[in-house]
N, C-alpha and C positions, 0 to 999 in steps of 0.2 A: 504494500500500500504506500503510495506516494504522499508525503506530507508537505505542507507549504512552509515548513521550517526545518532547520537542522537540529541534530542532537545538542550541539553547542548552544544554539539559540534557545532551545528548550530549557537548558540548565541556567542560562543567563536570566531567564524570566524568574526562576526561583531565587537566584541571587539578588535580583532587585526587590522581589517580594520580601524576602527574609530580612534584608538590610533595612527596609522601610517599616515593616510591620511586626518585627520580632516581639515587641512587648505584648501585643494582642495574641500572637501565636502562643506565647508562654502561658498567658492567662487562660486561654481556651483549653490548652493541654491540662493545666492544673485543675480546672473545673471538671473536665471530663474524667481525669484520674480520681478526683474526689467522689464523683458520682459512681464510678466503677467500684471503688472501695466500699462505698455505702451499700451498693447493690449486693456485693458479696457478703458483707457483714450482716445485713438485715434479711437477705433472701428475697428482696423485692424492691422495686422503685416505682413510685406513683407515676401515672400517666402525665400529670401536670408538669412534674419536674423533668421527666425523661424527654417528652416531646418539646418542651421549651428549649432544652439543651440541643436537641437535634435540629430544631428550627434555626437556632443561632448558627450551628455548624453549616447548614446548607445555605442560609442567606449570606454568611460571610464568604464561603467558598465561591458562590455565584457572583457576588458583587466585588469583593476585595481581590479575589484571584482572577476569575474569568474576565470580568468587565474592566478592571483597572490595570491588569498586567498581561494576561494571556492573549487578549485581543490584539496586542501590539504585534504579535507574530502569527496569529491564527484568526481569520475572520469568523470562523465557526464558533469562536468563544462567545460571541454575542448570543447565539442560540443556546449554547451550553449554559451560559449564565442565566438565561431566562428559565431553562428547565430546573436549575438549582433553586432559583427564587420561587418557582411554582411548588417545588417539593417543600421548601421552607414554609410556604403558606399552608400546605396540607398539614404539616406537623404543628404549626401554630394553631390551626383549627382543632386538631386533636387535643392540644394542651388546653385550649380555651374551653372545650366541651368536656374535658377530663375523661376522654375516652381511652380505654386501654391501660395496661400497666405491664411491667415485665417481672416475672417471677422465676425462681430457680427450682430445679428438680434434679433428681439423680438419673439422668438419661443422656442419650446422644445429643439431643437438642440443646440442652444446657451446656454440655461440653463444647460443642461447636460455637455456640453463642458467646460464651465466656472467652474462648480462644480467639475469636475474631475481634472482639473488643480489645483484648489484651494485645493482640498483634497490631491493631491500629495505634495503640498507645506507644508501643516500642518501634513503630514504623521508622522513625528517624535513625534508630540504632541499626536496624536491618539495612537501610540504605547505605549507612556508613560502612557496615561490614562488607557490602558489595562494591566498595571502592569509591562511592560518592563523597565529596568533601564540602563542608560548610563554607560559604553560604549557598553554593550552587548545587542544591539538592532539595527535594521535597521533605519538609519537616512534618508539620501538623497544620490543621485548619486549612488544608487544601483538599481538592476533590477526592483523591484516592484514599487517604486515611479516614476522611469523613465517611466515605462509602463503607469502609471496613467496619467502623464502630457502629454505623447504622445497621448494617446487615446483622451483626451480632445481637443487637437489641431487638430488631424486628422479629427474628425467628424465636425469641423467647417471650414476645409480647402477646397479650390476649386482648380481644375486643377492639381490633383495628380493622378497617376495610382493606381489601386486597389491593385496591388502586394505589395505596400508599407504597407498595413494593415496586411499582412499574419503573419509575425513574431510577431508583437505586440499582435495579437489575440492569437497566440500559447502561448506566455509567460503569457498573462493574465490568461489563463486556468491553466498553470503550477503553476504560482505564487498564483493564487486563491486557489489552492488545499492546499497551506501551511496554510491557515486559519483553515483547519481541521486536516491535518496530523502533523503540527508543532505548532498549537495553536497560530499562528500570526493573531489575529482577525482583525487587521487593513487591512489585505489583502482580506477581504470579498468583498470589493468594486471592486476588480479586476474582479470578476465574472460579475458584471454589465458592466464594461468596455469591456469585451470580447463580451458580448451580443450586446451592442450598436454599437461597431465598425463593428462587423460581419453583423449586420442588415443593417447598413448604406452602407456597401459594396455591399450587395445583393439587397437592396431596397433603392436606394438613396433618395427617397422622403418620406420615412417612418417617419423620425424625423422632417419633415418640410423643407422648402426651406433653402438653404444656405444663407450666409450673403449677404449684399448689393453689394459685389464685385463679385458675381457669374458669371457675364457676362465677367469678365476679367480673363482668365485662366492663364495668365503669370504675375508674379510679377516683377517689375523693381525697 
């Protein structure tokens, strides 16, 4: 697949993004890590808190990354950013209506969900292990780690409409292709994320029962 930019230009965008916005990147990482730790400790996270966090992730990635930086080298970033903002609006609606929540259980679903969120949090370290160097590397609060943590929480959530999974699956496929076309090997896991989220949407019991809160479709 031919891209309208080079590998070096792609990394330059991350360099500009990280140098300009690193304080916000750190804050979003800390907030996400805190929510992840609270989820593991309590065994659940309310829909209002979870979907507010995800709305911030998707709005930030769409506006701050796609529209402000990535569009400089890729005209399609305007469309990508619009999809991310739309997904942010869906999550904001879920947060406002308090629909859904994420619970933990002892099954494959929880293992994959926890693993994807954890991988999203250590994503900068994985990129570094594969030879990328700061600041010219994807860190956090950018589309691919955003999609990873989203996938992990979506497959453990209950009481959410299937439409919420469409854009994350699309981006997991698009982002996963970067592992091959742009050599960002940390993004290989996005292919797994696309498969499990799509499978979960089409066959809700394939990954096992949802968490112990499955009988409570609304979070308060």
